[in-house]
C-alpha positions in Angstrom: 0.0 0.0 0.0 1.1 3.5 -0.8 -0.2 6.8 0.5 -0.4 9.8 -1.9 -0.4 12.9 0.2 -0.4 16.7 0.1 1.2 18.9 2.7 0.6 22.6 3.3 3.2 24.9 4.8 2.2 26.9 7.8 4.9 29.4 6.8 3.5 30.6 3.5 0.7 28.2 2.4 2.5 26.5 -0.4 1.5 22.9 -1.2 3.8 19.9 -1.6 2.6 16.6 -3.1 4.3 13.2 -2.8 3.7 9.5 -2.0 5.1 7.1 0.5 4.6 3.8 2.3 4.8 5.4 5.7 3.1 8.7 6.0 4.0 9.4 9.6 7.7 8.9 9.0 7.6 11.0 5.9 5.8 13.9 7.6 8.5 13.8 10.4 11.2 13.9 7.7 9.6 17.0 6.1 9.2 18.8 9.4 12.7 18.0 10.6 14.3 19.5 7.5 15.6 16.3 6.1 13.9 16.8 2.7 15.7 19.4 0.7 12.7 20.6 -1.3 10.6 21.4 1.8 13.1 22.3 4.5 12.7 26.1 3.9 9.0 26.1 4.6 8.5 24.1 7.8 6.3 23.3 9.6 4.0 21.3 7.3 0.6 19.7 8.0 -1.3 17.1 6.0 -4.3 18.4 4.0 -4.9 15.3 1.8 -4.1 11.6 2.0 -5.3 8.7 -0.1 -4.2 5.1 -0.1 -3.6 3.2 -3.3 -2.5 -0.4 -4.0 0.6 0.0 -6.2 3.5 2.4 -6.8 2.2 3.0 -10.4 -1.2 4.1 -9.1 0.5 6.3 -6.5 2.8 8.0 -9.2 -0.2 8.6 -11.5 -2.2 10.2 -8.7 0.8 12.3 -7.7 1.2 13.6 -11.2 -2.5 14.5 -11.4 -2.4 16.3 -8.1 0.7 18.3 -9.2 -1.2 19.4 -12.4 -3.1 22.6 -12.6 -6.5 20.9 -12.1 -5.1 18.8 -9.2 -3.5 21.9 -7.5 -6.8 23.8 -7.7 -8.6 20.8 -6.1 -6.1 20.8 -3.2 -6.4 24.5 -2.8 -10.2 24.1 -2.4 -9.8 21.7 0.5 
């Protein structure tokens, strides 16, 4: 199982989308500054999470959520 997730920065409201097999570990990594692409905008909180069966499904959903339509959906949450 994989979790596709979206995080929102408390610092400036930006949204980050990714996928993982362990959402709790991954959120800790983002908030501790271990992830280069998100360390400048900590703290982060989860605004969206969805479980899928395979890595391929997770990647496809991640790509959708990073698209213009997907980002608009996440902003509406």
